[in-house]
C-alpha positions in Angstrom: 0.0 0.0 0.0 1.3 3.5 -0.9 2.2 5.8 2.0 -0.8 7.9 2.8 -0.4 11.6 3.2 -3.2 14.1 4.1 -2.2 17.5 2.7 -4.1 20.3 4.4 -4.6 24.0 3.5 -4.2 23.4 -0.2 -4.9 25.7 -3.1 -4.8 24.8 -6.8 -1.1 25.8 -7.0 -0.3 23.4 -4.1 -2.0 20.5 -5.7 -0.3 21.2 -9.0 3.3 21.2 -7.7 2.8 18.4 -5.2 1.2 16.1 -7.8 4.0 16.8 -10.2 6.7 16.1 -7.6 4.8 13.0 -6.4 5.4 11.4 -9.8 8.8 10.5 -8.4 7.5 9.2 -5.1 4.2 7.5 -5.6 2.6 8.5 -2.3 -1.2 8.4 -1.8 -1.9 12.1 -1.5 -5.3 13.4 -0.3 -5.8 17.2 -0.5 -8.0 19.2 1.8 -8.6 22.9 1.5 -9.1 23.3 5.3 -6.1 24.1 7.6 -5.7 21.4 10.1 -7.2 22.0 13.6 -9.3 20.3 16.2 -12.5 20.8 14.1 -11.3 18.8 11.1 -8.5 16.5 12.4 -10.8 13.6 11.7 -9.9 14.0 8.0 -6.4 12.6 8.9 -7.8 9.4 10.3 -6.7 7.2 7.4 -3.3 8.8 7.0 0.3 7.9 7.9 1.4 11.5 7.7 -0.1 15.0 7.5 1.4 17.9 5.5 0.4 21.3 6.9 1.1 25.0 6.3 1.4 28.2 8.4 -2.2 28.5 9.6 -2.6 25.0 11.0 -3.3 24.8 14.7 -1.6 21.6 15.9 -1.9 21.9 19.7 -1.8 19.0 22.2 -5.4 18.1 21.5 -4.8 17.8 17.8 -1.6 15.8 18.5 -3.5 13.4 20.7 -6.1 12.8 17.9 -3.3 12.3 15.3 -1.6 9.8 17.5 -4.9 7.9 18.0 -5.3 7.7 14.3 -1.8 6.3 13.8 -0.3 9.4 12.2 3.4 9.2 12.7 4.7 12.3 10.9 3.8 16.0 10.7 5.4 17.6 7.7 5.4 21.4 7.7 5.8 22.9 4.2 7.2 26.1 5.7 10.2 27.1 7.9 8.3 28.2 11.0 6.9 25.6 13.5 5.4 27.8 16.2 1.9 26.5 15.3 2.8 22.9 16.4 3.1 21.7 20.0 6.5 20.1 19.5 6.6 18.8 23.1 3.3 17.1 22.7 4.3 15.5 19.4 7.6 14.3 20.9 5.8 12.8 23.9 3.5 10.9 21.5 6.3 9.7 19.3 5.2 11.8 16.3 8.1 13.2 14.3 8.0 16.8 13.0 9.8 18.0 9.9 9.9 21.4 8.2 11.4 23.2 5.2 14.1 25.4 6.7 15.5 26.7 3.4 13.2 27.0 0.4 14.2 30.3 -1.1 15.8 33.1 1.0 15.9 35.2 -2.1 12.2 35.1 -2.5 11.6 36.6 1.0 14.5 39.0 0.7 13.4 40.4 -2.7 9.9 40.8 -1.4 11.2 42.7 1.7 13.0 45.1 -0.6 9.9 45.5 -2.7 7.9 46.5 0.3 10.5 49.0 1.3 10.7 50.7 -2.1 7.0 50.6 -2.6 6.3 52.3 0.7 9.1 54.8 0.3 8.1 55.9 -3.2 4.4 55.6 -2.7 4.0 53.2 -5.7 0.9 51.6 -4.3 -0.8 55.0 -4.1 0.5 56.2 -7.4 -0.9 53.1 -9.1 -4.4 53.9 -7.8 -4.2 57.6 -8.5 -3.1 57.4 -12.1 -5.9 54.9 -12.9 -8.3 57.7 -12.0 -6.5 60.1 -14.4 -4.8 62.0 -11.5 -1.1 62.5 -12.3 -0.3 64.9 -9.4 2.8 64.2 -7.3 1.5 65.8 -4.2 2.1 63.6 -1.2 4.4 61.2 -3.0 7.8 62.6 -2.0 10.1 59.8 -0.8 13.7 59.6 0.3 17.0 58.2 -1.0 17.7 54.8 0.5 21.4 55.4 -0.2 23.2 56.4 2.9 20.3 55.6 5.2 20.6 53.1 8.1 18.7 49.9 8.1 18.4 47.6 11.2 18.1 43.9 10.3 16.8 41.8 13.2 17.7 38.2 12.5 20.7 37.2 10.3 19.9 33.7 9.3 19.8 32.8 5.6 17.1 35.3 4.8 18.5 38.1 6.8 21.9 37.7 5.1 20.4 37.9 1.6 18.4 41.0 2.7 21.6 42.6 3.9 23.4 41.9 0.6 20.6 43.6 -1.3 20.5 46.6 1.0 24.3 47.0 0.8 23.8 47.1 -3.0 21.7 50.2 -2.4 24.4 51.8 -0.4 22.6 51.6 2.9 24.4 51.4 6.3 23.7 48.1 8.1 23.1 47.5 11.8 22.4 43.9 12.7 21.0 42.1 15.7 20.8 38.3 16.4 20.5 36.3 19.5 23.2 34.0 18.0 25.4 36.4 15.9 27.5 34.9 13.1 30.7 36.8 13.9 32.7 35.1 11.2 30.2 36.2 8.5 29.9 39.7 10.0 33.6 40.2 9.9 34.0 39.0 6.4 31.1 41.2 5.2 31.9 44.3 7.3 28.6 44.0 9.2 28.3 45.4 12.7 26.2 43.6 15.3 24.7 46.0 17.9 22.2 45.8 20.8 18.5 46.1 20.1 18.4 49.5 21.8 21.2 50.8 19.5 19.5 49.4 16.5 16.2 51.0 17.4 17.7 54.4 18.1 19.7 54.6 14.9 17.7 52.9 12.1 15.7 54.7 9.5 14.3 51.3 8.4 13.9 48.2 10.6 13.2 44.8 9.0 12.3 41.6 10.9 13.8 38.2 9.9 13.9 36.3 13.2 11.8 33.2 14.1 8.9 33.6 16.5 9.9 32.3 19.9 9.1 33.2 23.5 12.0 35.7 23.3 10.8 37.4 20.1 7.0 37.4 20.6 5.9 41.1 20.4 9.4 42.2 19.9 8.0 45.3 18.3 5.7 46.9 21.0 5.1 50.1 22.7 8.4 50.0 24.6 10.6 49.3 21.6 8.7 51.7 19.3 9.3 54.5 21.9 13.1 54.0 21.3 12.9 54.3 17.5 13.5 57.3 15.3 10.5 59.5 14.4 9.1 58.3 11.0 10.8 54.9 11.1 9.8 52.3 8.5 9.0 48.8 9.9 8.9 45.8 7.6 7.8 42.3 8.7 8.0 39.3 6.4 8.6 36.9 9.2 5.8 36.0 11.7 2.8 38.2 12.7 3.3 38.0 16.4 6.7 39.6 16.2 4.7 42.8 16.2 2.0 43.9 18.7 -0.4 45.3 16.2 -2.3 47.6 18.5 0.9 49.2 19.6 2.0 49.6 16.0 -1.2 51.4 15.2 -0.6 53.8 18.1 2.9 54.4 16.7 1.4 55.1 13.3 -1.1 57.6 14.8 1.6 59.4 16.7 4.0 59.6 13.7 6.8 57.7 15.4 6.2 55.0 12.8 6.1 56.5 9.4 5.6 53.4 7.3 4.7 49.8 7.9 5.1 47.0 5.4 3.4 43.8 6.7 3.3 40.5 4.8 2.1 38.8 8.0 -0.4 39.6 10.7 -0.7 38.2 14.2 -4.3 37.0 13.6 -3.9 36.2 9.9 -5.3 32.7 10.2 -8.9 34.0 10.0 -8.3 35.9 6.7 -5.1 35.1 4.8 -5.2 32.9 1.7 -9.0 33.2 1.4 -11.3 35.6 -0.5 -13.3 37.7 2.0 -14.2 40.5 -0.4 -17.9 40.0 -0.2 -18.0 40.0 3.6 -17.8 42.5 6.3 -14.4 42.6 8.0 -15.0 41.8 11.7 -11.4 42.1 12.7 -11.3 45.8 13.8 -7.5 45.8 14.2 -6.9 44.5 10.7 -9.5 46.9 9.3 -7.8 49.8 11.0 -4.4 48.8 9.6 -5.8 48.7 6.1 -7.1 52.3 6.5 -3.6 53.8 6.6 -2.2 55.0 3.4 1.3 54.6 4.7 0.8 50.9 5.5 0.9 48.0 3.0 -0.6 44.7 4.2 -0.2 41.6 1.9 -1.4 38.1 2.4 1.8 36.2 3.5 3.0 35.9 0.0 6.7 36.7 0.2 7.6 33.1 -0.3 5.4 32.7 -3.3 7.8 32.2 -6.3 8.0 29.3 -8.7 11.4 28.4 -7.4 10.3 28.5 -3.7 7.2 26.4 -4.4 9.2 23.8 -6.2 11.8 23.7 -3.4 9.1 23.4 -0.8 7.4 20.4 -2.5 10.7 18.6 -3.2 12.0 19.1 0.4 8.7 18.0 2.0 8.3 14.9 -0.2 11.9 13.9 0.4 11.4 14.2 4.2 8.3 12.0 3.9 10.2 9.5 1.9 13.1 9.4 4.3 10.7 8.8 7.2 8.7 6.1 5.5 12.0 4.3 4.7 13.4 4.6 8.2 16.2 7.0 7.3 17.5 9.9 9.5 15.5 13.1 9.1 17.6 16.0 7.8 15.0 18.6 8.6 13.5 17.3 11.8 12.3 19.7 14.5 13.8 18.4 17.7 12.1 19.3 21.0 14.3 21.3 23.4 13.0 21.4 27.0 
């Protein structure tokens, strides 16, 4: 019998790439549009493994159900794993794998796109000219050259971002809980404290994982330490930013721009069409009302190259597990 995999939170593009890659593996794939949670975990009852995405909610209750069904592997087709109770999965003997490196260039290039679009008001100009209005009033930007950008998180994505920003002639300040001093020295990058980064950066971009240490890293206290008119970019995880505090910063003018590809409560909206419904999330609705804020639907990863890499890495992890091999991309619980 072919190895059975329930693939949750799927769209047509997911089915297309996974079916194509599966030609080399022959797994029994069943696709579900729902993101896995306690309300639909029953769908996994006839599966050996589940494949999930960023909006799944795999808490201890879901883990218990998966274990009772005989599911032995949770395969995340993304880098982050904060939505899975790793401790509970480990206790039940369920392995967890992820895709740690699918395309740092996709995220980095999208980060740069948000910065440039906000700075030069491209999103507003696009709408204005479609109405026949070619006025430049309100569209003045600033030269990125010579400005200082603070990069929080210098993993693979952060390093590519820094390379792009150095190409613009920007000054780089970096922060990481685990600084790569060898890389920094080779690339003339200076690691600083968060307080120094906040105080001296014209632009701050987030590329760190969501952990207990980084949850609500951007909040009232940290915003109070930043330059007036700072630009904040988040293509990482929504809960890196306390959204209500960000809105207060936007209203006061301390935050001049915000480019958000993620949102702390995005699971209720992102990846679905809600255009014919009333938005009941007051915080998200308020964010969308600012003309100096761009909110996109967690799409920074979405390139052909990244999607192909995600599918290949995920399927290879499933194959390795099904054949009893060591798991290269396993998420190991650390007490």
